[in-house]
C-alpha positions in Angstrom: 94.0 -10.2 30.0 89.8 -10.6 30.5 87.3 -7.3 31.1 86.2 -8.6 34.4 89.9 -9.3 36.2 90.4 -5.6 35.3 87.2 -4.3 36.8 87.8 -2.1 40.4 85.4 -3.8 43.0 83.4 -1.0 44.9 82.2 -1.3 48.3 78.6 -0.3 49.7 79.9 3.4 49.9 81.4 3.8 46.5 84.8 3.5 47.1 87.1 0.5 46.4 88.3 -2.2 48.1 91.4 -1.5 50.6 90.4 2.3 50.1 88.7 4.4 52.9 85.4 5.8 52.1 84.9 10.0 52.0 82.5 9.5 55.1 85.4 7.5 57.0 87.8 10.1 56.0 85.4 12.8 57.3 84.5 11.0 60.7 88.2 9.9 61.3 89.1 13.9 60.9 86.8 15.1 63.4 87.2 12.5 65.6 89.8 14.9 67.2 87.4 17.9 67.6 85.0 15.5 69.2 87.4 14.3 71.7 87.8 17.8 72.5 84.5 19.1 73.0 84.3 18.5 77.0 87.6 19.8 77.8 86.0 22.9 75.9 82.8 23.1 77.5 84.2 22.7 80.9 86.9 25.2 80.1 84.4 27.7 78.6 81.6 27.0 82.1 84.1 26.9 84.8 86.8 29.2 83.5 86.4 31.7 80.6 82.9 32.6 81.1 83.6 33.4 85.1 87.0 35.8 84.3 84.4 37.4 80.8 81.4 38.4 83.8 84.5 39.2 86.0 85.9 41.6 83.5 82.3 43.1 82.9 81.3 43.0 86.7 84.5 45.8 86.8 82.7 47.9 85.0 79.7 48.1 86.4 78.5 49.7 89.6 75.7 50.2 92.3 73.4 53.5 91.8 72.1 54.5 94.7 68.9 56.6 94.8 67.5 58.6 97.7 68.4 56.7 101.1 68.4 53.3 99.5 65.3 51.8 100.3 62.8 49.8 98.5 62.7 47.8 95.5 64.2 49.9 92.9 66.4 52.1 95.4 69.4 50.1 94.3 70.5 49.4 90.5 73.8 48.8 88.7 74.8 50.9 85.8 77.7 51.2 83.6 80.8 52.6 85.7 83.1 52.7 82.6 87.0 53.0 84.1 85.4 54.5 87.5 86.4 51.2 89.5 89.9 50.7 88.1 90.6 54.3 88.7 89.5 54.2 92.3 92.0 50.3 92.2 94.9 52.8 91.3 94.2 55.5 93.8 93.8 52.3 96.4 96.5 52.9 98.9 96.0 49.9 100.9 95.7 48.1 97.6 99.8 49.6 96.7 100.7 48.7 100.2 99.2 45.0 99.6 101.2 45.0 96.4 104.6 46.2 98.2 104.6 43.2 100.5 103.8 41.2 98.3 107.1 42.2 96.6 108.9 42.1 99.3 107.8 38.7 100.1 108.5 37.6 96.5 111.7 39.1 96.6 112.5 36.8 99.9 110.5 33.4 99.1 111.5 32.9 95.0 115.4 32.8 95.2 115.1 31.1 98.5 113.0 28.5 97.2 114.4 27.8 93.9 118.2 27.4 95.4 116.6 24.8 97.7 115.1 22.9 94.9 118.1 23.4 92.6 120.7 22.3 95.3 118.5 19.3 96.4 118.0 18.3 93.0 122.1 18.2 92.5 122.5 16.6 95.7 119.8 13.7 94.9 121.4 13.6 91.4 124.9 12.7 92.7 126.3 8.9 92.2 127.3 8.9 96.4 123.8 9.5 97.6 122.1 7.0 99.6 118.1 6.3 100.6 117.3 8.6 97.3 114.2 7.3 96.7 113.3 7.7 100.7 114.9 11.6 100.6 113.1 12.5 97.6 109.7 11.6 98.8 110.7 12.8 102.0 111.5 16.5 100.3 108.3 16.4 98.2 106.5 15.1 101.2 105.0 19.2 102.2 103.7 19.8 99.3 101.4 17.0 99.2 100.0 19.0 102.4 97.4 21.9 101.9 98.5 24.8 102.3 95.9 25.7 105.4 97.0 23.1 107.6 100.5 23.5 106.6 99.8 27.4 107.3 98.2 26.2 110.9 101.2 23.7 111.3 103.1 26.5 111.7 101.5 29.1 113.1 101.5 27.3 116.2 104.7 26.1 116.0 105.4 30.3 116.0 103.3 30.9 118.9 105.7 31.0 122.3 103.1 29.5 124.7 102.4 26.1 122.6 105.8 25.7 120.8 108.2 23.5 121.7 110.6 25.7 119.9 110.5 28.6 122.4 110.6 26.0 125.5 113.3 25.0 124.0 115.3 28.5 123.6 113.8 29.1 127.4 115.7 26.2 128.8 118.9 27.3 127.3 118.4 31.0 128.0 118.3 31.8 124.8 116.4 34.8 123.3 112.6 34.1 122.2 112.3 36.3 119.0 107.9 37.1 117.9 108.0 35.2 114.6 104.4 37.2 114.3 105.0 40.5 114.7 106.9 43.2 112.3 109.5 42.4 110.1 110.3 38.6 111.3 107.0 38.0 110.0 108.1 38.1 106.5 110.3 35.4 107.4 107.1 33.5 109.0 105.8 33.8 105.8 108.3 32.9 103.7 109.1 29.9 105.6 105.7 28.4 104.5 106.0 28.9 101.3 109.0 27.2 101.0 108.5 24.5 103.0 105.9 23.8 101.2 106.9 24.5 97.2 110.7 23.3 96.9 109.5 19.8 96.9 107.6 20.3 93.7 110.4 22.7 92.0 112.6 19.7 93.1 111.2 17.4 91.1 110.6 19.5 88.1 114.5 19.9 88.2 115.6 16.6 88.9 113.5 15.0 86.5 114.7 17.2 83.7 118.9 16.2 85.5 117.4 12.2 85.2 116.9 13.0 81.3 120.7 13.7 80.8 122.3 11.2 78.9 124.8 9.2 80.9 127.3 10.0 78.0 127.8 13.8 78.2 129.2 12.9 82.3 131.7 10.2 81.1 133.1 12.6 78.4 133.3 15.4 81.3 134.9 12.8 83.4 137.4 11.8 80.5 137.8 15.5 80.4 139.0 15.6 83.7 135.6 17.7 84.9 135.2 17.6 88.7 132.0 16.9 90.4 131.3 20.5 90.8 132.1 21.7 87.7 130.6 18.9 86.0 127.3 20.6 88.0 128.5 23.9 87.1 129.0 23.5 83.9 127.1 20.7 82.6 123.5 19.8 84.4 122.8 23.7 85.6 123.2 24.7 82.1 121.6 21.9 80.5 118.5 22.2 83.1 117.8 26.0 82.8 114.3 25.4 80.4 113.1 23.7 84.2 114.7 26.4 86.3 112.5 29.1 83.7 109.5 26.5 84.5 109.8 26.3 88.3 110.9 30.7 88.2 107.5 31.3 86.2 105.3 29.0 88.4 106.9 30.6 91.5 106.6 34.2 90.2 102.7 33.3 89.9 102.3 32.0 93.4 103.8 34.6 95.1 101.4 37.6 93.5 98.3 35.1 94.7 99.2 34.5 98.2 96.5 34.4 100.2 96.0 30.8 102.1 99.2 31.9 104.6 98.1 35.6 105.7 94.8 34.6 106.0 95.4 31.6 107.7 97.5 33.1 110.1 95.5 36.6 110.7 94.1 35.2 113.9 97.5 34.9 116.1 98.9 37.9 115.0 97.1 41.3 114.9 100.1 42.2 112.3 98.7 40.7 109.5 95.3 42.8 108.0 92.9 42.0 106.3 94.0 43.7 103.5 98.0 42.6 103.3 98.3 41.3 99.9 96.4 42.1 96.8 93.7 38.9 97.1 93.1 39.5 100.5 91.8 43.3 99.9 89.8 41.7 96.9 88.4 39.3 99.4 87.7 41.6 101.8 86.2 44.1 99.4 84.1 41.7 97.7 82.5 39.9 100.8 83.6 42.2 104.1 82.1 45.4 102.1 79.9 43.7 99.9 81.8 45.6 97.0 82.0 42.8 94.3 82.5 45.7 91.7 85.4 47.1 93.0 86.7 43.1 94.2 86.5 42.1 90.1 88.0 45.6 89.1 91.3 44.7 91.7 91.1 41.0 90.5 91.7 41.9 87.1 94.6 44.5 87.7 95.8 41.2 89.5 95.4 38.8 86.8 96.9 41.3 84.2 99.9 42.3 86.5 100.2 38.4 86.7 100.1 38.0 82.5 102.4 41.0 81.8 105.4 39.6 84.4 104.6 36.3 83.3 105.0 36.9 79.4 108.1 39.2 79.7 109.9 36.7 81.6 108.8 34.4 79.2 109.6 36.2 76.4 113.3 37.7 78.0 113.7 33.8 78.9 113.0 33.0 75.0 115.4 36.3 73.8 118.2 35.1 75.7 117.8 31.0 74.6 118.0 32.3 71.3 121.4 34.3 72.0 123.0 31.7 73.0 122.1 28.8 70.9 123.3 31.5 68.0 126.6 32.3 69.9 127.3 28.5 70.1 126.5 27.7 66.4 128.6 30.7 65.6 131.4 29.5 67.7 
């Protein structure tokens, strides 16, 4: 064999032909990070930076000198934990949190229960016009929350609601849904009506991913459709139920649109009905952005802790079920 045939040919960048050069390898490795730069910048500018600024404001306050007149009479100073202490002692914020707790106890179980029921019904072999039905259930989610609240708000008003007209013609009682205890049901109905479709789509998609062989094996064993739904479908879509419950908890703690939109229609909804309404009132009603920042930070921390605690409990239960299944 000649020496020229045994030589290795090299490219312009010093790498053997058929092998990438070091510069090409570095470019390939850095490509994912280059594509992440726009998303990282947007996240930092419009998410992380506002959150950091709000947390920084929560530790500040305005110090007023004298009568508060003049250019230097109002100065921003360090407040430490004073804003958080006042937030914990604020009875309006506590009452708003309790209202949201009662609101969530109604919304979350009903909404997820209906979503699971509709998903199981649409996944049945006997269902007719499944695409149309699925679209009809999902359509309320596409309506903005403010528009949905306005729609239902006018349906709740006795003077303009067709429901009250029918009740009056039938001689039936006409309850005031915007006053007292029924107000919780009225607000919950708006949330359930708007959120059931989204949760149904999530659960239904998970149901469609279950292999058909699982159902066929269950039918060969003599399982009825109800038994298949209770013992196969629901356990296998448990991760989707956890996900929808997680989203529902976050949406419940951050309720704002529905009570704010219904407030002009009734005197039963105060400006501090929910914690976020209290934050809005302090920031733009009382012009105290520092207390509002502390309250918003507390709401975010509580939401994070509840969500993290629920996910941790769900993961622990999943691992326990898996270990028991392997042992069995």
